[in-house]
C-alpha positions in Angstrom: 35.1 -109.1 -40.1 34.4 -108.1 -43.6 35.8 -107.1 -47.0 36.0 -103.5 -48.3 36.7 -101.9 -51.6 36.3 -98.5 -53.1 37.2 -95.8 -55.6 37.9 -92.0 -55.3 37.9 -90.5 -58.8 39.9 -87.3 -59.4 38.3 -86.7 -62.9 35.8 -88.0 -65.4 38.3 -90.6 -66.7 38.5 -91.9 -63.1 34.7 -91.9 -62.7 34.4 -94.3 -65.6 35.9 -97.0 -63.3 32.8 -96.8 -61.1 31.2 -99.4 -63.4 33.5 -102.0 -61.9 32.5 -101.4 -58.2 29.9 -104.2 -58.0 32.1 -106.9 -59.4 35.1 -105.6 -57.2 32.8 -106.0 -54.2 31.5 -109.4 -55.2 35.0 -110.8 -55.5 35.4 -110.3 -51.7 32.5 -112.7 -51.0 34.6 -115.2 -48.9 35.5 -112.3 -46.5 31.8 -111.4 -46.1 29.3 -114.1 -47.1 26.4 -112.6 -45.2 25.6 -109.4 -47.1 26.7 -107.1 -49.9 26.2 -103.3 -49.9 27.3 -100.5 -52.2 27.3 -96.7 -52.1 28.3 -94.3 -54.8 27.9 -90.7 -55.7 29.5 -88.4 -58.3 33.2 -89.4 -57.7 33.3 -91.9 -54.8 32.2 -95.5 -54.6 32.3 -97.8 -51.6 31.7 -101.5 -51.6 31.3 -103.9 -48.6 30.9 -107.6 -48.0 29.8 -108.5 -44.5 30.6 -111.3 -42.2 28.1 -110.7 -39.4 29.7 -111.0 -35.9 28.3 -108.2 -33.7 24.6 -107.2 -34.2 23.7 -109.5 -37.0 20.6 -107.5 -37.9 20.2 -105.5 -41.1 20.6 -102.3 -39.0 24.3 -103.0 -38.9 24.8 -103.6 -42.7 27.3 -101.5 -44.5 28.1 -99.1 -46.1 26.7 -97.4 -43.0 25.3 -93.8 -43.4 24.4 -91.3 -40.7 20.9 -89.8 -40.3 21.9 -86.7 -42.4 23.1 -88.8 -45.3 26.4 -86.9 -45.3 28.8 -89.5 -43.8 29.4 -93.0 -45.1 31.6 -95.8 -43.6 32.8 -99.2 -44.7 34.7 -101.1 -42.0 36.6 -104.4 -41.7 37.4 -105.5 -38.2 36.3 -105.3 -34.6 36.4 -102.5 -32.0 36.5 -104.3 -28.7 36.0 -101.2 -26.5 33.0 -100.1 -28.5 30.6 -100.3 -25.6 32.6 -97.8 -23.5 33.0 -95.5 -26.5 29.2 -95.8 -27.2 28.4 -94.7 -23.7 30.6 -91.7 -24.0 28.9 -90.7 -27.3 25.5 -91.2 -25.8 26.4 -88.8 -23.0 27.2 -86.3 -25.7 23.8 -86.7 -27.2 24.4 -89.2 -30.0 21.4 -91.6 -30.6 22.1 -95.1 -32.0 19.8 -97.3 -34.1 22.0 -100.5 -33.9 24.1 -102.3 -31.4 27.1 -102.6 -33.7 30.7 -101.4 -33.3 30.4 -100.0 -36.8 27.9 -97.4 -35.8 30.1 -96.4 -32.9 33.1 -95.9 -35.2 30.9 -93.9 -37.6 30.0 -91.4 -34.9 33.5 -91.2 -33.6 34.8 -90.3 -37.0 32.0 -87.8 -37.5 32.9 -85.9 -34.3 36.7 -86.5 -34.1 38.0 -87.6 -37.5 41.5 -89.2 -37.3 41.9 -88.0 -33.7 39.8 -90.9 -32.6 42.2 -93.5 -33.9 44.4 -93.9 -30.7 41.2 -94.5 -28.8 40.3 -97.7 -30.7 41.1 -101.0 -29.2 40.8 -103.6 -32.0 41.9 -104.5 -35.5 40.6 -102.7 -38.5 40.8 -101.2 -41.9 38.2 -98.7 -42.9 37.2 -95.9 -45.3 35.1 -93.0 -44.1 33.6 -90.5 -46.6 32.3 -87.0 -46.0 30.1 -86.3 -49.0 29.7 -82.6 -48.3 33.4 -81.9 -48.1 34.3 -84.7 -50.5 37.0 -86.0 -48.2 38.0 -89.6 -47.7 39.8 -91.0 -44.6 41.3 -94.5 -44.5 43.2 -96.1 -41.7 44.7 -99.5 -40.7 45.2 -100.9 -37.3 48.4 -100.6 -35.3 50.1 -103.8 -36.2 48.6 -104.7 -39.6 46.2 -107.4 -38.5 43.8 -106.3 -41.3 45.1 -105.5 -44.8 44.4 -102.5 -47.0 45.8 -102.4 -50.5 45.9 -99.1 -52.5 46.4 -98.3 -56.2 46.8 -94.7 -57.4 47.2 -93.0 -60.7 46.4 -89.5 -62.0 42.7 -90.4 -62.5 41.8 -92.3 -59.4 42.7 -94.0 -56.1 41.5 -97.5 -55.6 41.6 -99.5 -52.4 40.5 -103.0 -51.2 41.0 -105.7 -48.6 42.5 -107.9 -51.3 44.4 -107.2 -54.5 42.0 -109.3 -56.6 39.3 -106.7 -55.9 41.6 -103.9 -57.2 42.4 -105.9 -60.3 38.6 -106.0 -61.1 38.8 -102.3 -61.9 40.9 -103.1 -64.9 44.3 -101.6 -63.9 47.4 -102.5 -65.9 49.1 -105.8 -64.8 52.8 -105.3 -64.3 55.3 -107.1 -62.2 57.2 -105.2 -59.5 60.7 -106.6 -59.8 61.9 -104.9 -56.6 59.2 -106.7 -54.7 60.2 -110.0 -56.4 63.8 -109.5 -55.1 62.5 -109.1 -51.6 60.1 -112.0 -51.9 62.9 -114.3 -53.0 64.8 -113.5 -49.9 61.9 -113.7 -47.4 59.2 -115.9 -49.0 56.8 -113.0 -48.3 56.5 -109.3 -49.1 57.8 -106.8 -46.5 56.5 -103.3 -45.6 54.1 -101.8 -48.0 55.3 -103.8 -51.0 53.1 -105.6 -53.5 54.1 -107.9 -56.3 51.9 -105.7 -58.6 53.5 -102.6 -59.9 51.5 -99.6 -58.8 49.8 -101.3 -55.8 51.0 -100.9 -52.3 49.7 -101.5 -48.8 48.9 -98.8 -46.3 51.4 -99.3 -43.5 50.2 -100.5 -40.1 49.4 -97.7 -37.7 48.9 -95.2 -40.5 46.0 -93.2 -42.0 45.5 -91.7 -45.5 43.4 -88.7 -46.2 42.1 -87.2 -49.4 41.1 -83.6 -49.1 40.8 -80.8 -51.7 42.3 -83.2 -54.3 45.5 -83.8 -52.2 46.6 -87.1 -50.6 48.4 -87.2 -47.4 49.5 -90.1 -45.1 50.5 -90.0 -41.5 51.3 -92.4 -38.6 49.0 -92.3 -35.6 50.9 -95.0 -33.7 54.5 -96.0 -33.1 55.9 -98.9 -31.1 56.8 -98.0 -27.5 60.4 -96.9 -27.0 60.4 -96.5 -23.2 61.7 -98.9 -20.6 59.7 -99.5 -17.4 61.0 -99.9 -13.9 58.7 -102.7 -12.5 60.2 -105.6 -10.7 59.8 -109.1 -12.3 57.1 -110.0 -9.8 55.2 -106.7 -10.5 55.6 -107.2 -14.3 54.4 -110.7 -14.1 51.2 -109.7 -12.3 50.7 -106.8 -14.7 51.0 -109.1 -17.7 48.4 -111.6 -16.2 45.9 -108.8 -15.7 46.4 -107.2 -19.1 46.2 -110.5 -21.0 43.1 -111.6 -19.1 41.4 -108.3 -20.0 42.5 -108.7 -23.6 41.0 -112.1 -23.8 37.8 -111.1 -22.1 37.3 -108.2 -24.5 37.6 -110.6 -27.4 34.8 -112.9 -26.2 32.1 -110.4 -27.3 30.3 -112.0 -30.2 26.7 -112.6 -31.4 27.8 -115.8 -33.3 29.5 -119.0 -32.1 33.1 -118.5 -30.8 36.0 -120.9 -30.2 39.8 -121.0 -29.9 42.7 -122.6 -31.7 44.6 -124.9 -29.3 47.7 -126.4 -30.7 49.1 -127.6 -27.4 51.9 -125.0 -27.5 52.4 -122.3 -24.8 50.7 -119.3 -26.5 47.4 -120.9 -27.6 47.2 -122.8 -24.3 47.4 -119.6 -22.3 44.7 -117.9 -24.5 42.4 -120.9 -24.2 42.9 -121.2 -20.5 41.9 -117.5 -20.0 38.9 -117.8 -22.3 37.7 -120.9 -20.6 37.4 -119.0 -17.3 34.7 -116.7 -18.8 32.6 -119.1 -20.8 30.3 -121.9 -19.8 32.0 -124.1 -22.4 34.9 -123.3 -24.6 35.2 -125.1 -27.9 38.8 -125.6 -29.0 40.3 -126.9 -32.2 43.6 -128.2 -33.5 45.0 -130.3 -36.2 47.1 -133.4 -35.8 49.5 -135.0 -38.2 49.3 -138.7 -38.7 52.3 -139.0 -40.9 54.5 -136.5 -39.0 54.7 -137.7 -35.3 57.7 -135.3 -34.6 55.4 -132.3 -35.3 52.2 -133.7 -33.8 51.1 -132.0 -30.6 47.7 -133.7 -30.3 48.5 -135.3 -27.0 49.6 -132.0 -25.5 46.5 -130.1 -26.8 44.2 -132.8 -25.4 45.9 -132.6 -22.0 45.5 -128.8 -21.9 41.9 -129.1 -23.0 41.1 -131.5 -20.2 42.9 -129.3 -17.7 40.9 -126.2 -18.6 37.6 -128.0 -19.2 37.4 -127.2 -22.9 35.4 -129.2 -25.5 38.3 -130.1 -27.8 38.2 -131.3 -31.4 41.2 -132.6 -33.3 41.3 -132.7 -37.1 43.7 -135.6 -37.8 45.4 -135.1 -41.2 47.6 -137.2 -43.4 50.2 -135.7 -45.7 47.7 -136.5 -48.5 45.1 -134.4 -46.8 47.6 -131.5 -46.8 48.5 -132.1 -50.4 44.9 -132.2 -51.5 44.5 -128.5 -50.4 47.7 -127.2 -52.0 45.9 -126.0 -55.1 43.1 -124.4 -53.1 45.6 -122.2 -51.3 47.5 -121.4 -54.5 44.3 -120.5 -56.3 43.2 -118.1 -53.5 46.4 -116.1 -53.5 46.4 -112.9 -55.6 50.1 -112.2 -55.0 52.8 -114.7 -54.0 53.1 -115.7 -50.3 55.3 -118.7 -49.7 55.1 -119.5 -45.9 54.3 -123.1 -46.4 52.7 -123.4 -42.9 49.8 -121.4 -44.5 48.5 -124.7 -45.7 48.0 -126.0 -42.2 46.3 -122.7 -41.2 44.0 -122.9 -44.2 42.8 -126.5 -43.3 42.5 -125.6 -39.6 40.3 -122.5 -40.5 38.3 -124.6 -43.0 37.5 -127.2 -40.4 36.9 -124.8 -37.5 34.5 -122.7 -39.6 32.1 -125.7 -39.8 31.4 -125.2 -36.0 32.2 -121.5 -35.2 32.5 -118.1 -36.9 35.1 -116.6 -34.6 38.3 -118.1 -33.2 40.9 -116.9 -30.7 44.6 -117.6 -31.5 47.9 -117.2 -29.8 49.7 -115.4 -32.6 52.0 -112.5 -31.7 53.5 -113.9 -28.5 56.8 -115.1 -30.1 57.4 -111.6 -31.6 56.7 -109.9 -28.2 58.4 -112.2 -25.8 61.3 -113.8 -27.7 60.0 -117.1 -28.8 62.0 -117.8 -32.0 65.3 -119.6 -32.6 66.8 -116.3 -33.8 66.1 -114.8 -30.4 68.0 -117.5 -28.7 70.8 -117.1 -31.3 71.1 -113.4 -30.6 71.1 -114.1 -26.9 74.0 -116.5 -27.4 75.8 -113.8 -29.4 75.3 -111.4 -26.5 76.3 -114.0 -23.8 79.1 -115.9 -25.5 80.4 -119.1 -23.9 82.2 -122.3 -25.0 79.1 -123.4 -26.9 79.1 -120.2 -28.9 82.8 -120.5 -29.6 82.4 -124.2 -30.7 79.5 -123.4 -32.9 81.4 -120.6 -34.7 84.7 -122.4 -34.6 83.4 -125.4 -36.4 81.7 -123.4 -39.2 83.6 -125.4 -41.8 82.1 -128.7 -40.5 78.5 -127.4 -40.4 78.7 -126.2 -44.0 79.5 -129.7 -45.3 77.2 -131.8 -43.1 73.7 -132.7 -44.5 71.2 -129.9 -43.8 67.4 -130.2 -44.0 64.3 -129.2 -42.2 62.8 -132.6 -42.6 64.8 -134.4 -40.0 65.6 -133.4 -36.4 69.3 -134.1 -36.7 69.9 -132.5 -40.1 67.8 -129.5 -39.0 70.3 -128.9 -36.1 73.1 -128.9 -38.6 71.2 -126.5 -40.8 70.7 -124.2 -37.8 74.3 -124.4 -36.7 75.5 -123.5 -40.2 73.1 -120.5 -40.3 74.3 -119.4 -36.8 78.0 -119.7 -37.6 77.6 -117.9 -41.0 75.6 -115.0 -39.5 78.0 -114.6 -36.5 80.6 -113.1 -38.8 78.2 -110.3 -39.9 77.3 -106.9 -38.5 74.1 -106.7 -36.3 71.9 -105.4 -39.1 73.2 -107.9 -41.6 72.9 -110.7 -39.1 69.2 -109.8 -38.4 68.4 -110.0 -42.1 70.3 -113.2 -42.5 68.3 -114.9 -39.8 65.0 -113.4 -41.0 65.6 -114.4 -44.6 65.6 -117.7 -46.5 68.1 -116.5 -49.1 70.6 -113.7 -49.6 71.1 -111.1 -52.3 73.6 -113.2 -54.2 70.9 -115.9 -54.7 68.5 -113.2 -56.0 71.1 -111.9 -58.4 71.8 -115.4 -59.7 68.2 -116.5 -60.1 66.5 -113.4 -61.5 67.1 -112.8 -65.3 67.0 -109.1 -64.8 67.6 -108.3 -61.1 67.2 -104.8 -59.8 70.4 -102.8 -60.0 70.5 -102.8 -56.2 68.9 -105.5 -54.1 67.1 -103.1 -51.8 67.8 -103.4 -48.0 65.5 -100.5 -47.1 63.0 -103.1 -45.7 65.3 -104.2 -43.0 63.7 -102.5 -39.9 66.8 -103.3 -37.8 68.8 -100.8 -40.0 66.0 -98.2 -40.0 65.9 -98.1 -36.2 69.7 -97.5 -35.9 69.6 -100.4 -33.4 72.2 -101.8 -31.1 72.0 -105.6 -31.0 69.7 -106.2 -28.1 66.8 -108.7 -27.9 64.3 -105.8 -27.7 65.7 -104.2 -30.8 65.2 -107.5 -32.6 61.7 -107.8 -31.3 60.8 -104.3 -32.6 62.2 -105.3 -36.0 60.1 -108.5 -35.9 57.0 -106.4 -35.1 57.7 -104.2 -38.2 58.8 -106.9 -40.6 57.7 -110.5 -39.6 54.3 -109.8 -38.0 52.6 -107.8 -40.7 54.5 -109.4 -43.6 54.3 -113.0 -42.7 52.4 -114.1 -39.6 49.4 -111.8 -39.7 49.2 -112.0 -43.5 49.1 -115.8 -43.3 46.3 -115.9 -40.7 44.2 -113.2 -42.4 44.4 -114.8 -45.9 43.8 -118.4 -44.8 41.0 -117.6 -42.3 39.2 -115.2 -44.6 39.4 -117.7 -47.5 37.1 -119.7 -45.2 35.0 -116.8 -43.8 36.4 -117.3 -40.3 37.3 -114.3 -38.0 40.5 -114.8 -36.0 41.2 -112.6 -33.0 44.7 -112.2 -31.5 44.6 -111.1 -27.8 48.4 -110.9 -27.6 48.3 -108.0 -30.0 46.0 -105.9 -27.8 48.0 -102.6 -28.0 48.1 -102.4 -24.2 50.0 -105.7 -24.1 52.3 -104.7 -26.9 53.1 -101.4 -25.4 53.7 -103.1 -22.0 55.9 -105.8 -23.5 58.3 -103.2 -25.0 58.8 -101.7 -21.6 60.3 -105.0 -20.3 64.0 -105.6 -20.1 65.5 -108.4 -22.2 66.1 -110.5 -19.1 62.4 -110.8 -18.5 61.9 -112.3 -21.9 64.8 -114.7 -22.4 66.9 -116.3 -19.8 69.5 -118.8 -21.1 67.6 -121.5 -22.9 64.3 -120.3 -21.5 62.4 -118.2 -24.1 59.2 -116.3 -23.3 60.4 -116.4 -19.7 57.9 -114.0 -18.1 55.0 -115.4 -20.1 55.7 -118.9 -18.9 56.3 -117.8 -15.3 53.1 -115.8 -15.2 50.9 -118.7 -16.2 52.9 -121.7 -14.8 50.1 -122.4 -12.2 47.3 -122.2 -14.7 48.3 -125.0 -17.0 49.5 -128.6 -16.8 53.0 -129.2 -15.3 55.6 -129.7 -18.0 53.9 -127.7 -20.7 56.4 -124.9 -20.6 59.5 -127.2 -20.6 58.8 -128.8 -23.9 60.8 -128.0 -27.0 59.1 -125.5 -29.2 57.5 -127.1 -32.3 56.2 -125.7 -35.5 55.0 -127.6 -38.4 57.0 -128.2 -41.5 54.9 -129.1 -44.5 56.7 -132.2 -46.1 57.8 -130.2 -49.1 60.9 -132.3 -49.9 58.9 -135.5 -50.1 56.2 -133.9 -52.3 58.8 -132.4 -54.6 60.4 -135.9 -55.2 57.0 -137.6 -55.7 53.5 -136.0 -56.0 54.7 -132.6 -57.2 57.6 -133.8 -59.3 55.6 -133.3 -62.6 54.6 -129.8 -61.6 58.2 -128.8 -61.0 60.0 -130.5 -63.8 57.4 -130.4 -66.6 55.3 -127.4 -65.8 56.0 -124.3 -63.7 59.8 -124.8 -63.5 60.3 -126.6 -66.8 63.3 -125.2 -68.8 61.1 -124.3 -71.8 58.7 -122.3 -69.7 61.4 -120.5 -67.8 63.1 -119.4 -71.0 59.8 -118.3 -72.6 58.8 -116.4 -69.4 62.0 -114.5 -69.1 61.8 -113.8 -65.4 64.4 -116.3 -64.0 67.7 -117.8 -65.0 67.2 -121.5 -65.6 70.7 -122.7 -64.6 70.1 -121.4 -61.0 66.8 -123.2 -61.0 68.4 -126.4 -62.3 70.9 -126.1 -59.4 68.1 -126.0 -56.9 66.5 -129.1 -58.5 69.8 -131.0 -58.2 70.1 -129.9 -54.6 66.6 -131.4 -53.9 67.9 -134.8 -55.0 71.1 -134.6 -52.9 71.7 -135.6 -49.3 72.2 -132.0 -48.4 69.0 -130.1 -49.6 69.4 -127.3 -47.1 66.8 -124.6 -47.7 66.3 -125.6 -51.3 62.7 -126.9 -50.6 61.7 -123.5 -49.2 63.2 -121.8 -52.2 61.5 -124.1 -54.7 58.2 -123.6 -52.9 58.6 -119.8 -53.3 59.2 -120.3 -57.0 56.2 -122.6 -57.4 53.9 -120.1 -55.6 55.2 -117.3 -57.8 54.9 -119.3 -61.0 51.4 -120.4 -60.2 50.5 -116.7 -59.6 52.3 -115.7 -62.8 50.5 -118.3 -65.0 47.1 -117.3 -63.5 47.4 -113.5 -64.1 50.0 -113.1 -66.8 49.9 -116.3 -68.8 46.4 -117.8 -68.5 45.9 -121.0 -70.4 
């Protein structure tokens, strides 16, 4: 796991930016604290920060160059099948000087260029330069586990693992108002969008090539669209085999390795499989002293005892969480308002004190229907008296107190969202359940909203989908996974120099999951049905029957107390809002009033998104 950055200059004006390469590389130090390397020639510069995982020797440092000094590679990620690929290359006469996966990737690219991409099992973002032909090839893994940001103008193309590295080249700083409109709906940025005008992300499963002065982009991977014909028993056995292989592949490391173990289904399965293949598995979780409803410490400890893991719990108070708020805000180089990132940041920070690599259970919900919206869609497809009552009483749900901070009021909030979305078309319903706010809110709160609040980032619409569970899961894999879940884990783990590996997103498992019929994934109230059935005998009884828990950061309480001054007299103060000119203060004043009411609804999440944006704005556009 590393950080990469670079420049491809189209002319002499672009070449002038080469003077910023060293500082742009240094900025990525948290992604790679172990080594820094730089390559540059007439018009191309490559910078690399290394977090040493496989072959920690200097022979595996980057940028890596072949024996002829023609080819150069910077690489962020891991290739899990590198040993098998290495053997194939050796049989073709390739000689290796290191034991790293980077060198294997280098020689694959030399011999096969972009044609090697489908052969890679792993997560990655890389740049490969042929100095003789003056061509540059960049690619990103299938699902967007690793980021790659790009800036392009008539003089140059810049790229980096993080936006802050691109900013080091001195590009103009401009707000992307279309991205802001999307962010205000989702609390994160979808697709290839960036909050910075002129910066974008290379899409997952795509590669970009510069040859003869021309830039082209192409997909090398698309989500599986075929349905299999295995029985449930056969599919269950296949899933167990595939997942155990995926976990085993991700145990390769020359540095200490552990696993996140929350006590939920997904992390418990990954930890149980890993424990089979290690003498001792170290597992880590956080507990919440002040939030017993969300605390799963007891369940994590029970799983750890069952699988024989050496488990460590980091017990946190709400003050512990609050004390890290500004660390997270300061690290972000564009707004990201999933508040659970705070918990991931602290878990990564504490875990990094013991290990350099951690396995996680991320991705299972998006593959096997683990979210509330999947159950909601199931109910829409299989309507009964409960569905009719939920929709028939929509007027009642809209006036009852709604809040995420209490189990009862959270139910009212969910029922209101369900009843409201039930009246919409399938594409509109998907967006309503994926979003925090709608287009009307965006139009009201932005001082100069885009003429049209773009819906092009709704993957449900792009797929021309019917309303089936699998259609929704495909949309989640295109929207929620890269935009929210994987971005959160990458940012918060890399801020603490921790590599996180996600076995559920092995492409063999993802492709297999999308061959399964909906009935294998959700069955009445039972979400992730086949996953639970496949591993029911491997984990403690009762684990799979518990209600799904996430963790809600106590935003409402903070906004009324510890963060009151920040909201009312700083980033959301009336005077600053008017001076800034980005938002309409009356809409913000309404949100503030809603926070103090008995019916806050989603106001805390909306206020948090505004705080994150404003902190970012003040840092980059209005520094003190």
